[in-house]
C-alpha positions as CSV (number, residue, x, y, z in Angstrom):
1,X,19.1,-57.7,32.7
2,X,16.2,-59.7,34.1
3,X,15.5,-62.4,36.6
4,X,12.9,-65.2,36.6
5,X,11.6,-66.9,39.8
6,X,8.9,-69.6,40.0
7,X,6.7,-69.0,43.1
8,X,3.9,-71.2,44.4
9,X,1.2,-69.5,42.4
10,X,3.0,-67.4,39.9
11,X,6.1,-66.8,37.8
12,X,7.9,-63.5,38.7
13,X,10.0,-61.7,36.1
14,X,12.0,-58.6,37.1
15,X,13.3,-56.3,34.4
16,X,16.3,-54.2,35.6
17,X,17.1,-51.1,33.6
18,X,20.8,-51.1,32.6
19,X,20.7,-48.4,30.0
20,X,22.0,-44.9,30.0
21,X,21.3,-42.7,33.1
22,X,18.8,-41.7,34.3
23,X,17.8,-45.3,34.9
24,X,14.2,-46.2,35.4
25,X,12.8,-48.3,38.3
26,X,12.6,-52.1,38.0
27,X,9.5,-53.6,36.4
28,X,8.1,-56.6,38.2
29,X,5.9,-58.9,36.1
30,X,3.8,-61.5,38.0
31,X,2.3,-64.2,35.8
32,X,-0.7,-66.0,37.4
33,X,-3.1,-68.5,35.8
34,X,-5.9,-65.9,35.5
35,X,-3.9,-62.7,34.8
36,X,-0.6,-60.9,34.4
37,X,0.4,-57.9,36.5
38,X,3.1,-55.3,35.7
39,X,4.3,-53.2,38.6
40,X,6.8,-50.3,38.7
41,X,7.6,-47.9,41.6
42,X,7.0,-44.2,40.8
43,X,9.5,-42.1,42.7
44,X,7.5,-38.9,41.9
45,X,4.5,-40.1,43.8
46,X,6.0,-42.7,46.1
47,X,3.6,-45.3,45.0
48,X,3.8,-48.5,43.0
49,X,1.8,-48.4,39.8
50,X,0.1,-51.6,38.7
51,X,-1.4,-52.8,35.4
52,X,-3.4,-56.0,35.1
53,X,-3.8,-57.8,31.8
54,X,-6.0,-60.7,31.0
55,X,-4.4,-63.7,29.2
56,X,-6.1,-62.5,26.0
57,X,-4.7,-59.0,26.4
58,X,-1.2,-60.5,26.9
59,X,-1.6,-62.5,23.7
60,X,-2.7,-59.4,21.8
61,X,0.3,-57.5,23.2
62,X,2.7,-60.2,22.1
63,X,1.3,-60.2,18.6
64,X,1.2,-56.4,18.4
65,X,5.0,-56.1,19.0
66,X,5.6,-57.7,15.5
67,X,2.9,-56.0,13.5
68,X,2.7,-52.6,11.5
69,X,0.2,-49.9,12.3
70,X,-3.4,-50.9,12.0
71,X,-6.4,-52.4,13.8
72,X,-6.3,-56.2,14.4
73,X,-8.4,-58.9,16.0
74,X,-6.7,-62.3,16.6
75,X,-8.6,-65.4,15.6
76,X,-9.1,-67.3,19.0
77,X,-11.0,-70.3,17.6
78,X,-9.4,-73.6,18.5
79,X,-7.6,-75.5,15.9
């Protein structure tokens, strides 16, 4: 299950784990104009872990989900 909310300066997506137990903590994705952050609470340390991706890294991640093993570079030239 997931939710989508549009805030003033970002879009917030929350991924809720509904799989088999033990369930993992929710993942909160904040999409800003200049970056995307992924956050998840770590109950072992009591802290929220954060990863920040540039727009280019997010594009690469999206492409990587549909490709086989290998090393790739996306062509970012306009047109």
